[in-house]
C-alpha positions, 0 to 999 in steps of 0.5 A: 500500500505504499504506492508502488503500482500507482507510481508505475501506472503514472510512468505507463500513462506517460508512455501511452500518452506518447504512443509508446509500445507498452506491455504490462505483466500483471500477476494480481490482475489490478491493471485493467483500470488503465482502460477506465477513465478518471471519471464515469464519463470518459474512457481510459487508454486503448490497451488490450487486456489478456487473461484474468483480472480482479473483480467479477465485473471485468472481463478481459478482451482476450481470454488466454491460458498457459499455452498462449504465451508465444501467440501473445508475444507474436501479437506484441512484437508485430505492431503497436498493441499496448496491452495488459496481461493479467494472471489473477487466480492462476496457478503458479505453474500455469503462469510460469509456463506462459511466461517462459514461452512469452519471454522466449518469443519476445526475446527472439522476435522483438524489433523496435522500442518496447517497454515491458513492465513486470509487476510483482517480479518475484513471481518471475524471478524468485530468489534461489539457486538455479540448481535448486529450482524445478524445470519451468521455474528455472527456465522462467528465471533464465528468460527474465534475467536474459531479457534484463541483461540483453533486452536493451540491445533488442529495444526492450526496456524493462521496469520491475516492481515488487513489494518484496525485494528480498524475494527477487533473484539477485541477478534480476536486481543486478540488472536494474540500473535505477531504484525507486524505493517506497515505504519498506518495512521488513528488515530483509527487504530493507537489507536487499535495497541496501545491498543493491545501493552499495553494489550500484 
C-alpha cells in the first residue's frame, strides 16, 4: 500500500500518452483500470487486456491460458498493441509456463522500442539457486534475467516492481540500473535495497 503500482501506472500513462509500445505483466490482475477513465464519463487508454483480472465485473478482451504465451508475444512484437496481461487466480505453474514461452518469443522476435513492465517480479524471478529450482521455474528465471541483461540491445526496456525485494533473484536486481524505493518495512527487504545501493 505504499504506492508502488500507482507510481508505475503514472510512468505507463506517460508512455501511452506518447504512443509508446507498452506491455504490462500483471500477476494480481489490478491493471485493467488503465482502460477506465478518471471519471464515469470518459474512457481510459486503448490497451488490450489478456487473461484474468480482479473483480467479477471485468472481463478481459482476450481470454488466454498457459499455452498462449508465444501467440501473445507474436501479437506484441508485430505492431503497436499496448496491452495488459493479467494472471489473477492462476496457478503458479500455469503462469510460469506462459511466461517462459512469452519471454522466449519476445526475446527472439522483438524489433523496435518496447517497454515491458513486470509487476510483482518475484513471481518471475524468485530468489534461489538455479540448481535448486524445478524445470519451468528455472527456465522462467533464465528468460527474465536474459531479457534484463540483453533486452536493451533488442529495444526492450524493462521496469520491475515488487513489494518484496528480498524475494527477487539477485541477478534480476543486478540488472536494474535505477531504484525507486517506497515505504519498506521488513528488515530483509530493507537489507536487499541496501545491498543493491552499495553494489550500484
